[in-house]
N, C-alpha and C positions, 0 to 999 in steps of 0.2 A: 218648755218653749212658749209658755203663756207669760207675757209681761203684764204685771199689775203695777200701775203707777198713778200718782196724782200730781197735778200741776197747779202752780200758784204764780201770780204776779209777785214781783219783789218791790217793796216800798222804800228800801234804803240800801246803801252800799255797805252796811255794817257786816254783811256776810264775808266780805273780803278778808277781814282780820282773822277769820277762823278757817280759811281755806288751807288745805294741806298740799294742794296741787292745782296748777292752772294749765289747761290744754288749749291749744289753738286748733281750730278745725274749719274745714271748708267741706260743704256737702252739696251734692246735686242729686237729682231724681231721674231714674230711667222710666218710672211710672209714678204718677200721683193719683191714680185711681184709688178711691177710698177702700175698695175691696182688696187691693193688692199693691201696696206702696213698695217700690224698689229704690233703695237709697245707696249711694256711693259716698264714702266719707274718707277724707284725708285728714289724719289726726297726728299733728307734729311729724313724726317720721314713719308712720305706718298707715295702712288703709283698712277699710272694712266694707263689706257688702252686706246689706240688711234687707230682708223682706218682711213686711208687716202685713197682716191680714186686717179685716174690718174690725173696728172697735166694738166693744159691747155697748148696749143701749146707754149706759151711764158714762161711757168713755174711759172706764178705769182699766180695762184689760183687752188684750188682743194677742193673737199669735205673733211671735217674733222669731225669726231665724237669722243668725248673724255669723259671718266667717271673716277671719283676718285675711288680708290681702297684702302682698308685697307693695310697697309704696309706688313703684313704677306702674304696676297694673292698675292700682286705684287712680293714679293720675291720668292714665290713658282712658279709663272708664268715665272719668269726669268730663272728658271731651265729648262723650256720647250723650250726656245728660240733656234733659229738657232745659230751656231757658229758665233762669232764675236761681242762681247759686245762693246758698246760705253761708255766711261767714259769721263766726262767733268765737268767743272765749268761754270755756267751761271751767267753772270753779268747783272743786270737789271739797265738800264740807261734811265732816262727820258730826252728827247730832245724836247723842245717845247711842243706841244700837243701830241707827239708820244713817244713811249717807244721802245728802242732798247734792244734786248737780244743778248749779246755777249757770244758766246760759245768758251771756251778755252779747247781744247781737250787734253787728256792725253792718255797713253797707246800706242797702235798702230797708233793713229792719233795725237800723240805729235807733236807740232809745227804748227798745223792748228788752226786758229782763224777766226771764221765767225760771222758776225753781221746780224741779221734779224730784220726787222721792219714790223709789221702788219699794213695793210692799209684798208680803207673802199672801195677803188677802185684801180685798177692796175695803173691808170694814176694820182693818187692823189699826189700832191706836199707834200714834207716833207723836213725838214732841214737835211743837210748832214754834220755830224761832221767831223773835220779834220782827225780823225783816220780811216775814211772809205776809203777803197781802191777800187779795181776793183769790178764791179758788177758781180756776178756769178748766178743770178736768172736764173733758167731753165737749168743750167748745172748739169746734173744728178749725176756726180761724187761727187758733194758736198752734195747730199742728205744723211742724216744720214743712211738710209737703205743701200745705196751703200758704205758708209764709213765702214759699218760693214762687207761687203763682200770684198771690195778692199780698205783697209785702206791707209791713206795718206803716211805712211812709206814705202809702196810697190809701189808707183806710178813710181819710177825710176827703179824698178826691172823689166826688160824686160821679165824675165822668168815667171813672174806672169801674163802676158797678155794672 
C-alpha cells in the first residue's frame, strides 16, 4: 500500500508512438489536504476512489489505498468534489521492465504533460526515454490535488497567488 513513483516533465510528443493504450479520465477531490488526499476518478467506463497519505520528504513515496467503483457511483461522487476538476488523457508506455504513464492535461491545465513511473524502491534504476525532461518528483505544485486548486494556466497570474 506504499506507492513509490517519480515524476518528470515531458519535452516532446514522441511518447505517443510507443503508447499501447490511451485512457481518458476526469477526476475530482473530496479532500486536497496534503496529509490525506481523497480522489474520485472516472476512467473511460469505470470509476476509482483513492486515498493518499502525506508524501515522504523527497516526494517519492506515500501511502495509497485504491478501490474500483461502478461508473454511476463514481459519477455521483464527482458531484460532491471540491471545485477544480482535472481532465486528461493518459498514455500507457512500456519502457524496458517499467511502465510510464504520461498525462496530457486539458482544460485549465492545458499545456502540461507529466510522466510518472512506479518503482519498487526510490533508488531503483530505470530507463529514461528521450522525451523525459526535468524531474519534478516532490514538487507539490505538480500534484494533481494541487493542480485542481491552482491550475497550470494560472501559474503566471500573480493575482492568483
